[in-house]
N, C-alpha and C positions, 0 to 999 in steps of 0.2 A: 190540216187545220193548225195554224200557228198557236201554240200554247205558251202562256206566260205563267210561271209559278211565282207567286208573291210570298216570299218568306221561305226560301229553299234551305231548310235545315236538313235533318235526317229524312223525314217523310217526303218533303217536297223534292229533295234531290233524288230519292229513289224513284218516285213517280216520273219526274222530269227526265231522269237518266234513261229509264226504260223506254219512255216514249221516243226520246231522241235516238236511242239505239235501234228502234224499229223504223227509223226514217222520217219521223214527224219533226217539223221545225219547233224547237223549244228554246225559250229564254228563261233562265233562272235569275230571279232577283234575290240576292243574298248579301251576307256581310262581306266586307272587303277582303279579309284573309281567305275566305272560302272561294271567292270570285278569282282572286289572283292565282290560287293553286289550280283551279279548273282551267284557267286560261293557259297557264304554264305547262301543266302536265296532264290535263284531262280530269274527268270525274271518275274516281275509283269506287266501285260498288262491290262489296263482299257479302255473300249470303250463302244460303243452303244450295243454290245452283251454281256455286263457283264464284270466281272473281272476274269482274268486267271493268275494262277501262273505256270510258265513253268520251270520245273526243269531239263528237258531232254537236254537243250541246253548247249553246251560247250562255254567257253569264255576265251580269252587270250588278254593280252596287249602287247605280244611279237610276232609279225608276223613270226619271224624266227622259232617258234615252230610248225608252220603249214607246213606240208610236202606234203599234197595232196589236190586237190580241183577239183572235177569233174565240179562243177559250181562255178564260182567266181562272186559275186555281189558287185559292187563298189557303196557306198552310202555316201561318205564323201562330205563335201562342196567342191565346185569347186576349191577354192584356196588352199585346202589341198590335192588335187589329186596327184600332183607330188610326194610329200613326202610319201603318203600312198602307191603309186604304187612302189616306191623304196623298201618299206618294204616287198613287196610280189614278187619282181622281181625274186627271187629264184624259184618261181613256174612256170616260163616260160618253156613251153614244157610239163608241167604236168597238164594243165588246159584243160578240154574238151571244155568248152565254158565260155566266160566271157561276162558280160553285165553291163551296168551302169544305175542306177535309178536316176542319178544326173540331175540337171538343166543344161542348157547350150547346145551348139552345137558342142563343141570340144571334148566331153567326149569319144566318140568311137575311135577317132584318138589316144587319149592318151592311151587307153587300147591296141590298136593295136601296138603301139610302144613297149610295154612290152611283150605282149603275141602273137603278130602276128595277122594281120587283119583276117586271116582265122579262128581264135579262137573266134572272136567277133560277137555277134548277137546284133541287135538293140533292145532297150527297152525304154519305157517311162511310167510314172505313175503320178497320181494326188492323191495318198494315202496321207492322212494327219496324221501326228504323231508328238508328242512332247516328248522330254526327260524331265520327271517331276523331276527326281532326280536319284541318283545312284540306278540301279536295277529296276527303275519304268518308264514306258512309258504310254502315253495317245494315244489311237488310235482314232483320232478325225474325220476322214473322210474316210470311205471305198470307194474305187474307183477302176476302172479297170486299170490293168497293161497291156500294149500292148507289144508284142514281135514279132520279125520278122527278116528274113534274108534280107540283103541289096539287094540281087539279086532277091528278091520276091518269092523265092522257099519256100514251106512249108516243111521244113526239119524235120527229126526225132528229132533233138535236140531242135528245137523250139517247136514241139509238146510235148516233154518231159517236158520242162520248164512250158508250159501252163498247162499241166496236173498236175504237182506238185503244182502249185499255186492253181488250182481249188480244189484239194483234201484237201489242207490246209485251205480252206475257204477264200482264197484271190481271188477276181475276176481277171481273166486273159483272154486275147483274142489275137489270132494270127492276126496281121495286114498284109494285103496283100501288103501294101506299108508303111513300117516302117518310111521311110523318111518323108512322109506326116504326120504321127502321131507325130513324133518328132517336126516338125515345128508347128503343131497345139498346142502342149504343150507350145512351146515358145510363140506362139501367144496368149495363154491363160494366162501364168504366168506373162508375161510382164505387162499387165494392172492390173492383180490381185495384183501383188506385189507392183507396183507403187502406186496404189490408197490405198492399205492397209497401206503402210508406211506413206503416206502423210495425211491420215485421222486418223490412229491408231484405226480403227474400225474392229470388227470381220467381217469375209468375207461375211456372209449372209446380214449384214447391208450395206456393200458396194453395193452389187447387188440390194438390195431392193430400194435404193434411186434413183429416176428418174434422177437427175442431174449427179450422179456418174455413173449410168448405161450408159447414153449417152456418157460420156467421155470415159468410157471403150470401147465402140464401136468405137469411133474415134481413139483411140490408137491402137486397134486391126487392124483397116483398114490401118493405116499407116504401121504397121508391116507386114501385108499381102503382101505389094508391093514387099518385098524382096523375099518371096517364089515364087511369080509370075515371077520375074526377073530370078530366078534360074530354072524355069520350073517345080516347085514342086506344085502339086495340093493340095489345102486345102479342107479337107472334114469334114463332121460331124461325129465325133467319140463320143460315149457316154462319157460325161465329157469334151470333147473338141469340142463343136459344133461351130467350127470356120466358116464353110461355111455359116451357118445361120447368125451369128453375122456380118460377113463381106459383105454379099450379100443381105440380106433382107432390105427393106426400114427402115430407121433409127428408126421410131416409133416402128415398129415391133421388130427390133433387141433389142432395149432398153427394151421393154415390156417382151421379152423372157428372158432377164437377170433378170429382176425384179421377174418374176415367179420362176426362179431358186432359187433366194434368199428366197422367200416365202416357197418353197418346203424344202429347207435346214432347215428353222425354224420349219416347221411342223414335220420334221424328228428328231428334237432334236439336230441338228448339229449347235448349237449356240455358241460353244466355239472354232470354227475353226479360227485360225489365220495363215495367210500365213507365211511361215518360215522366210522371210525377215523381216517382222514386229517383229517376235519373237526375231530375232537377234538385231534389233534396241532397243527393250525394255530391252534387257540384256546388251546393250552396246558392243555388239560383232561385229566383221567384217561381212559385208554382201556380197552377190553375185551380187551386182549392176553391176560390170564390166562384169561378165559372161553372164548376161541376158540383161540388158538395154544398157550397154556400147557396147556389141557385136553388137546389132542392129544399134546403132548410127554409129559405125565404118564401118560395112558392107554397110549401106546406103550411107555413104560418098564414099566408094570404088566403089559402083555401080552407083553413081551420082543420088540417089533417095532422094527426099525431105521428111524429117520426122520432121517437126518443133515442133509438140506437144511432140513427144518422146524425141527430143533433149532437150526441156525445162524440161520435167519430169526427164530426166537423170541427169541434173545439180541439180535439187532440191533433188532428192533421194541421189545422191552422196554427196551433201552438208550435208544432215541430217546424212548420214552414217558416215561421217568424224567427225561431231560435237559431236555425242554421244560417240565417242571413245577418246575424248580429255578431 
């Protein structure tokens, strides 16, 4: 299955690189410097399983040169999605299935506008990856990628995507309710990103601290009110244990998060920084509006009180604005 990765930064390069290493034809659409380095020297991926140099992957900075895509994966930042999708709009009608590994809740609708909702499958992941420089990425956090049809069928194309990921050494699982998995990702990334930005700590250190773990739980529980109002159940997915965080007694929920932090440390995952913190450190634009701002706006629309998230939103938005001036 020919796979096209639209917006191959850290995450997209890891996914595309592993698929290419497993023998699948892959084209990365990326920025010129990254493309040149890959063409000249290959794609270097460094992670907990060692260092890999992938020469089999194709790369281009001109999306118009891509003429086919059985599988299209969107992995740009949310604020770059419209421009990136315009670049591949010529593939409409030629894409077997499209999925987004982005943060946010409006990503699938954006894909559907270009390729038709019938071409879109749901997906969400917590894979951690960082673009270390042109042609070089760090694979910081192996995690499960969930895929699924919105009508909850286990279709051939969903099975094919999960099988591809599995054969490439990327954990993948078919979600019986991909809406639940996507909302659980939002419920996970909101407190993770918020506390990472405000503390500037590696993620395992955020989780290990009792005070921060308790605040994480409080933010997650405010966010969970939105899914409940929409009739979407929040479950425990490996990597997104939202049901436990939101429903266990506070002490148990905080202790659960602290244990996750200790396990990350024991596994050597001590350089994991949430992408929003990486953007802050580089003085780049963040996804604060697509993640925290979305929850604040939806809560207002649904007349749900989220006072802690509202405060966190203003703090993170302020920091995001300040580092870019």
